[in-house]
C-alpha positions in Angstrom: 25.0 -8.4 -14.3 22.6 -8.8 -17.2 23.3 -7.5 -20.7 21.0 -4.5 -20.6 21.7 -1.1 -22.2 23.0 1.4 -19.6 21.0 4.5 -19.0 21.9 7.7 -17.2 20.2 6.8 -14.0 20.1 9.6 -11.4 18.7 8.2 -8.2 15.6 6.5 -6.8 13.7 9.6 -5.9 10.1 10.3 -6.8 8.9 13.9 -6.8 5.3 15.0 -7.4 4.4 18.7 -7.6 0.8 20.0 -7.8 -0.4 17.0 -9.8 -3.9 17.1 -11.1 -5.9 14.6 -13.2 -9.3 15.5 -14.5 -11.7 13.3 -16.5 -14.6 14.4 -18.7 -17.7 15.5 -16.8 -15.7 17.6 -14.3 -14.4 14.5 -12.5 -11.3 15.4 -10.5 -9.5 12.1 -9.6 -6.3 13.8 -8.4 -6.5 17.3 -7.0 -3.3 19.2 -6.7 -1.2 16.7 -4.7 2.5 17.0 -3.9 4.9 14.6 -2.2 8.5 13.4 -2.2 9.8 9.9 -1.9 13.4 9.6 -1.0 15.7 7.1 -2.6 15.7 3.8 -0.9 12.4 4.4 1.0 9.3 2.2 1.1 6.5 4.7 0.6 2.9 3.6 1.5 0.1 5.3 -0.4 -3.3 4.7 1.3 -6.8 5.7 0.6 -10.4 4.5 0.2 -11.7 3.2 -3.1 -12.0 6.1 -5.6 -9.6 8.3 -3.6 -7.1 8.7 -6.5 -4.5 6.0 -5.6 -4.7 4.1 -8.9 -4.8 7.2 -11.0 -1.6 8.5 -9.3 0.3 5.3 -9.9 -0.8 5.2 -13.5 0.6 8.7 -14.0 3.9 7.8 -12.3 4.3 4.7 -14.4 3.5 6.6 -17.6 0.2 4.8 -18.2 -1.8 8.0 -17.9 -1.1 11.7 -18.6 -1.6 14.3 -15.9 -3.9 17.3 -16.6 -1.7 19.7 -14.6 1.5 19.5 -12.5 4.7 17.6 -12.9 6.1 14.3 -11.7 9.7 12.9 -11.8 10.6 9.3 -11.3 14.3 8.7 -10.8 15.0 12.2 -12.1 13.0 11.7 -15.3 9.8 13.6 -16.3 7.0 11.1 -16.6 5.6 13.0 -19.6 8.6 14.2 -21.6 10.9 11.3 -20.7 8.5 8.4 -20.4 10.8 5.9 -22.0 13.5 6.6 -19.5 11.0 6.2 -16.6 10.0 2.8 -18.0 13.7 1.7 -18.2 14.4 2.4 -14.5 11.0 1.5 -13.0 9.4 -1.9 -12.5 5.6 -2.2 -12.1 3.5 -4.9 -10.6 -0.1 -4.0 -10.9 -3.0 -5.4 -8.9 -4.3 -7.7 -11.7 -1.8 -10.4 -12.5 -1.7 -11.2 -16.2 0.2 -14.4 -16.4 -0.3 -17.1 -19.0 -1.3 -20.2 -17.1 0.0 -22.5 -19.8 3.6 -21.1 -19.7 6.3 -22.0 -17.3 8.0 -19.4 -15.1 11.4 -19.8 -16.8 9.7 -19.2 -20.2 7.9 -16.1 -19.0 11.0 -14.5 -17.4 13.2 -15.3 -20.4 10.7 -13.8 -22.8 10.4 -10.7 -20.6 14.2 -10.3 -20.6 14.4 -10.5 -24.4 11.6 -8.0 -24.8 13.8 -5.6 -22.7 16.6 -6.1 -25.2 18.7 -8.8 -23.5 20.2 -11.8 -25.5 18.6 -15.2 -25.0 21.5 -16.4 -22.9 21.5 -13.2 -20.8 17.8 -13.4 -20.3 18.0 -17.0 -19.2 20.7 -16.1 -16.7 18.7 -13.3 -15.3 15.6 -15.6 -15.1 17.6 -18.1 -13.0 18.7 -15.3 -10.7 15.2 -14.1 -10.2 13.7 -17.6 -9.7 16.3 -18.1 -6.9 15.6 -14.7 -5.4 11.8 -15.4 -5.3 12.3 -18.9 -4.1 10.6 -20.4 -7.2 13.5 -22.5 -8.6 11.9 -25.8 -7.6 8.8 -24.8 -9.6 10.4 -23.4 -12.7 9.3 -26.3 -14.9 5.7 -26.3 -13.7 3.0 -24.4 -15.6 2.0 -21.2 -13.9 -1.6 -22.3 -13.8 -0.6 -24.8 -11.1 0.9 -22.1 -8.9 -0.7 -20.9 -5.6 -1.7 -17.3 -5.2 1.4 -16.5 -3.3 3.7 -18.1 -5.9 2.0 -16.1 -8.7 2.5 -12.9 -6.8 6.2 -13.7 -6.4 6.5 -14.5 -10.1 4.8 -11.2 -10.9 7.4 -9.4 -8.7 10.1 -11.3 -10.6 8.8 -10.1 -13.9 8.8 -6.5 -12.7 12.5 -7.0 -11.7 13.7 -8.4 -15.0 15.4 -5.2 -16.1 16.9 -4.4 -12.7 14.9 -1.3 -11.9 15.8 1.2 -9.3 12.2 1.9 -8.4 9.4 -0.6 -8.0 5.7 0.3 -8.1 3.5 -2.2 -6.3 -0.3 -1.7 -6.7 -2.0 -3.6 -3.9 0.4 -6.6 -4.3 -1.3 -8.8 -1.7 -5.0 -8.4 -2.6 -6.7 -11.7 -2.7 -4.0 -13.6 -0.8 -4.5 -15.5 2.4 -2.4 -14.4 5.5 0.4 -16.8 4.8 0.8 -15.7 1.2 0.6 -12.0 2.2 3.5 -12.6 4.7 5.5 -14.2 1.9 5.2 -11.1 -0.3 6.0 -8.8 2.7 9.2 -10.8 3.2 10.2 -10.4 -0.5 9.4 -6.6 -0.5 11.6 -6.1 2.6 14.4 -8.1 1.1 14.3 -6.1 -2.2 14.4 -2.9 -0.2 17.1 -3.8 2.2 19.4 -5.9 0.0 19.1 -3.9 -3.2 18.4 -0.5 -1.8 15.3 -0.3 -4.1 12.8 2.5 -3.7 9.3 1.0 -3.4 6.1 2.8 -4.0 3.3 0.7 -2.4 -0.5 1.1 -2.6 -2.4 -1.1 -0.3 -5.8 -1.7 1.2 -4.3 -3.4 4.3 -3.3 -1.0 7.1 -1.3 -3.7 8.8 0.7 -4.1 5.6 1.5 -0.4 5.4 2.5 -0.4 9.1 4.8 -3.4 8.7 6.5 -2.2 5.5 6.4 1.6 4.9 9.0 4.1 6.1 6.6 6.9 5.2 2.8 6.8 4.6 0.6 9.3 2.7 -3.2 9.1 3.0 -5.1 10.3 0.0 -8.9 11.0 0.1 -11.1 12.7 -2.4 -8.1 13.3 -4.6 -6.0 15.2 -2.0 -3.2 14.0 0.2 -4.7 14.6 3.7 -1.7 13.6 5.8 1.9 12.3 5.5 4.6 11.0 7.8 6.1 7.9 9.4 3.7 5.4 10.8 4.9 6.2 14.3 4.4 9.9 13.9 1.0 9.5 12.4 -0.2 7.3 15.2 1.3 9.6 17.8 -0.6 12.6 16.3 -3.9 10.8 16.9 -3.4 10.9 20.7 -2.5 8.6 23.4 -4.5 5.6 24.4 -8.2 5.1 23.6 -11.1 3.6 25.5 -13.2 1.6 23.1 -16.9 0.9 23.8 -18.8 -1.5 21.7 -22.6 -1.3 21.8 -25.5 -3.3 20.3 -26.4 -0.7 17.7 -25.2 2.5 16.1 -28.1 4.4 17.7 -26.9 3.4 21.2 -23.3 4.2 20.3 -24.3 7.7 19.0 -26.1 8.4 22.3 -23.1 7.4 24.2 -20.8 9.6 22.1 -22.9 12.6 22.9 -23.2 11.9 26.6 -19.5 11.0 27.2 -17.8 13.7 25.2 -16.9 15.7 28.3 -14.8 12.8 29.6 -12.4 12.7 26.6 -9.9 14.9 24.9 -11.5 13.7 21.7 -14.3 11.3 21.0 -15.2 9.5 17.8 -17.8 6.9 16.8 -17.8 4.4 14.0 -20.9 2.4 13.5 -21.5 0.6 16.9 -18.1 1.5 18.5 -17.3 4.7 20.4 -13.6 5.7 21.0 -12.6 8.1 23.8 -9.1 9.4 23.2 -7.5 10.5 26.5 -4.2 10.6 28.3 -3.8 8.0 31.0 -6.8 6.3 29.7 -6.7 3.4 32.2 -7.3 5.8 35.1 -10.3 7.2 33.3 -12.1 3.9 32.8 -13.9 4.0 36.3 -15.3 7.4 35.4 -16.6 6.2 32.1 -18.2 3.1 33.6 -19.9 5.2 36.3 -21.3 7.5 33.7 -22.6 4.6 31.6 -24.3 3.2 34.6 -26.0 6.6 35.3 -27.2 6.7 31.7 -28.3 3.0 31.8 -26.1 2.3 28.7 -24.6 -1.2 28.7 -21.7 -1.7 26.4 -21.0 -5.2 25.0 -17.3 -4.7 25.7 -14.7 -2.1 27.0 -11.2 -2.3 25.7 -8.1 -0.2 26.1 -5.8 0.2 23.0 -2.9 2.2 21.7 -3.5 4.3 18.6 -3.2 2.4 15.3 -3.1 3.3 11.6 -6.8 2.4 11.6 -7.4 5.3 14.0 -5.3 7.6 11.8 -7.3 6.6 8.7 -10.6 7.0 10.5 -9.6 10.4 11.8 -8.4 11.6 8.4 -11.1 10.2 6.1 -14.0 9.7 8.5 -14.2 6.0 7.5 -12.4 2.8 7.9 -10.3 1.2 5.2 -12.2 -2.1 4.6 -10.1 -4.6 2.6 -11.5 -7.2 0.3 -11.7 -10.7 1.6 -8.8 -12.9 0.7 -9.6 -15.2 -2.2 -9.0 -19.0 -1.7 -5.7 -20.1 -3.1 -4.1 -23.4 -3.9 -1.8 -24.8 -1.2 1.9 -24.5 -2.0 
């Protein structure tokens, strides 16, 4: 163990009660939200741009003050006990601020000393983290030569220097290619399973939330619209769906109106119409016959199980469109 000052840690819970954040001009970024993250959970926090995700994580990590309401991280009030929150929480924000001229061992050792560890203790902890993040072979290389995935893993290592109970990850894989994204997922799972660490994750990738999160909350327009396990949220959408792709949104809208009596629920998104029905496969012939009567010719007809994409569309009325991955250097 490293030579850090012991604090009276309670647990890895996060509790938010009636949290509000307002900005000048009557802008309400967070509007009376409440949720509970149990110790040891991976909690996914999803929402479109401007929904209130970043504001919430800034409040929980003591980077912003709430206007109303209370929040506890590991049993500590984020306003009155901010220093204690910072001792037990690690934070890896979306923007990685790493000095490209420094080496990973130098960065980690410096971070450890800033947290009050001796130089020898900080170096020992740095070695542990480099091994944990599979960066030992690159410890003497300048960070500017690292790939995107390696930089993300180093950023995670820096957030873990002081052995936090709770880790906040703000869109940790934005800009990574699929391989780099999978590498970060593996590290997040390992931290959670091996160390029992509570992880609060904001992401713009629904697949990421589905893969990692025990519980997901979707925030939109400053309010938490729904919360639950990925399986429960998907089950609440309905059973299977028949997906009809058309050449244009106008044709899709006409199909939505004329097919609504064939579905338990119908929804359109741009040029795709989704009919949510039980035993959807048996309903396909009826749908095809109706389309022929209407002289509407879909580009494709597919049958799918509900996904988090369907949940997000149902809750927010839009799709969560992630940014394109930025090109990275090969590892």
